[in-house]
C-alpha positions as CSV (number, residue, x, y, z in Angstrom):
1,M,3.4,-21.0,-4.6
2,K,0.4,-20.1,-2.4
3,E,-1.8,-17.2,-3.5
4,V,-3.6,-14.8,-1.2
5,L,-6.1,-12.0,-1.8
6,I,-6.3,-9.1,0.6
7,D,-8.9,-6.3,0.8
8,A,-7.3,-3.0,2.0
9,N,-10.7,-1.3,2.5
10,N,-10.6,0.8,5.7
11,K,-7.4,-0.8,7.0
12,V,-4.5,1.1,8.4
13,A,-1.9,1.2,5.5
14,G,1.3,0.8,7.5
15,R,0.1,-2.1,9.6
16,L,-1.3,-3.8,6.6
17,A,2.0,-3.3,4.7
18,S,4.0,-4.9,7.5
19,E,1.7,-8.0,7.6
20,I,1.9,-8.3,3.8
21,A,5.7,-8.0,4.0
22,K,5.7,-11.0,6.3
23,L,3.6,-13.0,4.0
24,L,5.8,-12.1,1.0
25,L,8.9,-13.2,2.8
26,S,7.2,-16.5,3.7
27,G,6.8,-17.2,0.0
28,Y,3.2,-16.2,-0.7
29,K,2.0,-14.4,-3.8
30,V,-0.1,-11.5,-2.6
31,H,-2.8,-9.6,-4.4
32,V,-4.0,-6.4,-2.6
33,F,-7.1,-4.7,-4.0
34,N,-9.1,-1.5,-3.0
35,V,-5.8,0.0,-2.0
36,E,-7.1,3.6,-2.6
37,K,-9.4,3.0,0.5
38,A,-6.6,2.2,2.9
39,I,-6.1,4.8,5.5
40,I,-3.3,6.7,7.2
41,S,-4.0,8.1,10.6
42,G,-3.1,11.6,11.7
43,K,-4.1,15.2,11.1
44,K,-4.9,16.1,7.5
45,E,-2.5,19.0,7.2
46,S,0.5,17.1,8.6
47,I,-0.1,14.0,6.5
48,I,-0.3,16.0,3.3
49,K,2.7,18.1,4.3
50,E,4.8,15.0,4.9
51,F,3.8,13.4,1.5
52,L,4.5,16.7,-0.4
53,K,7.9,17.0,1.3
54,R,8.7,13.5,0.1
55,R,7.6,14.3,-3.4
56,Q,9.7,17.4,-3.6
57,K,12.8,16.0,-2.1
58,G,15.8,15.4,-4.3
59,D,16.5,16.2,-7.9
60,P,13.8,15.8,-10.6
61,Y,16.2,14.0,-12.9
62,K,18.2,11.8,-10.4
63,G,15.7,11.1,-7.7
64,P,14.7,9.9,-5.2
65,F,11.4,9.5,-6.9
66,Y,8.2,9.1,-4.9
67,P,4.9,8.0,-6.4
68,K,1.6,9.9,-6.7
69,R,-0.7,7.0,-7.4
70,P,-2.3,5.2,-4.4
71,D,-1.3,1.7,-5.6
72,N,2.3,2.8,-6.1
73,I,2.4,4.6,-2.7
74,F,1.3,1.4,-1.0
75,R,3.7,-0.8,-3.0
76,R,6.5,1.6,-1.9
77,M,5.4,1.2,1.7
78,V,5.7,-2.6,1.5
79,R,9.0,-2.3,-0.3
80,G,10.3,-0.3,2.7
81,M,9.6,-3.2,4.9
82,L,11.4,-5.7,2.7
83,P,15.2,-6.2,2.2
84,Y,14.5,-5.2,-1.4
85,K,18.2,-4.8,-2.4
86,K,18.9,-8.5,-1.6
87,E,17.8,-11.4,-3.8
88,R,15.2,-12.6,-1.3
89,G,13.6,-9.2,-1.1
90,K,13.6,-8.8,-4.9
91,I,11.7,-12.1,-5.3
92,A,9.3,-11.1,-2.5
93,L,8.5,-7.8,-4.1
94,K,7.9,-9.4,-7.5
95,N,5.2,-11.5,-5.8
96,L,3.2,-8.4,-4.8
97,K,0.4,-7.1,-7.0
98,V,-1.5,-4.0,-5.9
99,Y,-4.7,-2.9,-7.6
100,I,-6.9,0.2,-7.4
101,G,-10.5,-1.1,-7.1
102,F,-11.3,-4.8,-7.7
103,P,-9.9,-6.2,-11.0
104,E,-12.0,-8.6,-13.1
105,E,-9.2,-11.2,-13.3
106,L,-9.5,-11.9,-9.6
107,K,-13.2,-12.8,-9.6
108,N,-12.6,-16.5,-9.9
109,K,-10.0,-16.5,-7.0
110,M,-12.3,-15.2,-4.3
111,D,-11.8,-18.4,-2.3
112,K,-8.3,-17.3,-1.5
113,L,-9.4,-14.1,0.2
114,I,-8.1,-13.8,3.8
115,D,-8.9,-11.2,6.4
116,L,-5.8,-9.9,8.3
117,K,-6.3,-8.8,11.8
118,V,-5.3,-5.2,11.3
119,K,-6.7,-2.0,12.8
120,T,-9.5,-0.5,10.7
121,A,-11.1,2.9,10.5
122,D,-13.9,1.7,12.8
123,N,-11.4,1.1,15.6
124,L,-9.6,4.5,15.3
125,I,-10.6,7.5,17.4
126,C,-8.3,9.9,15.7
127,E,-8.5,11.7,12.3
128,Y,-7.4,9.9,9.1
129,L,-7.1,10.2,5.4
130,T,-7.4,7.6,2.6
131,L,-4.6,7.0,0.2
132,E,-6.9,8.3,-2.6
133,E,-7.3,11.7,-0.8
134,I,-3.6,11.9,-0.2
135,S,-2.8,11.1,-3.8
136,K,-5.2,13.8,-5.1
137,A,-3.7,16.3,-2.7
138,I,-0.1,15.7,-4.0
139,G,-1.1,15.9,-7.7
140,W,-2.6,12.6,-8.9
141,R,-5.3,13.2,-11.4
142,G,-7.0,9.8,-11.2
């Protein structure tokens, strides 16, 4: 199985998630690091309002449960782009590893780093928030 490393720093989270979903369905094992620096474009108030609405939806005991941590938020984004209830999607989701920061265990695999052609914060002319800022706004204490 082919392994791929992806840096999420300053990349638009949704577009990055869709590219990663394609790689996962193609059979790759994907490691995504610096995910707390991935961005979501839009006005600050509306982004935070939307994420808070998702967190507060449903029953606290039965769900749906929505994550607070940036790595779990991103993993959930990718999951939404996979057929995760089918066998193929379950296998693909198991091949995704998401990290906050850069883990020491990936130091020797830097030759597998690829740069996906995804919009970055430099190309955006609108407002944006990082996943770390969103997570802290919805209650993450990290």
